[in-house]
KEKOLBA-735554 format. One record per residue (C-alpha): residue in three letters; x, z, y. Coordinates in steps of 0.5 Angstrom, whole numbers, padded with zeros to 4 digits, always signed. Layout:
% residues N
ALAXZY ...
***
This chain:
% residues 41
ASN-0011+0018-0045 VAL-0003+0019-0042 VAL+0000+0014-0036 HIS+0006+0012-0034 PRO+0008+0016-0027 LEU+0011+0010-0024 SER+0005+0006-0026 LYS+0000+0011-0020 LEU+0000+0006-0013 LEU+0006+0010-0007 SER+0002+0011-0001 PRO+0005+0007+0004 ALA+0010+0012+0007 ALA+0012+0014+0001 GLU+0015+0006-0001 ALA+0018+0006+0005 PHE+0021+0012+0003 ARG+0022+0011-0004 TYR+0025+0003-0001 PHE+0029+0007+0004 VAL+0033+0012-0001 LEU+0034+0006-0006 GLU+0037+0002-0001 HIS+0041+0008+0003 ALA+0043+0013-0003 GLU+0049+0010-0006 GLY+0052+0009+0000 TYR+0051+0016+0002 LEU+0053+0019-0005 SER+0060+0014-0006 LYS+0062+0017+0001 THR+0060+0024-0001 PHE+0062+0025-0007 GLY+0066+0019-0009 GLY+0074+0023-0009 MET+0071+0027-0015 HIS+0073+0020-0020 ASP+0080+0022-0019 LEU+0078+0029-0023 LYS+0080+0030-0030 ALA+0075+0033-0036 
***
């Protein structure tokens, strides 16, 4: 049987880290790479 990897239960620490990344990644990426949208291909 094939099981989708996201259906696995995470440990409490892994779940907390997942939520931390989801909450903070957008701001970090925007600050770090926000100026890149000015580049033209």
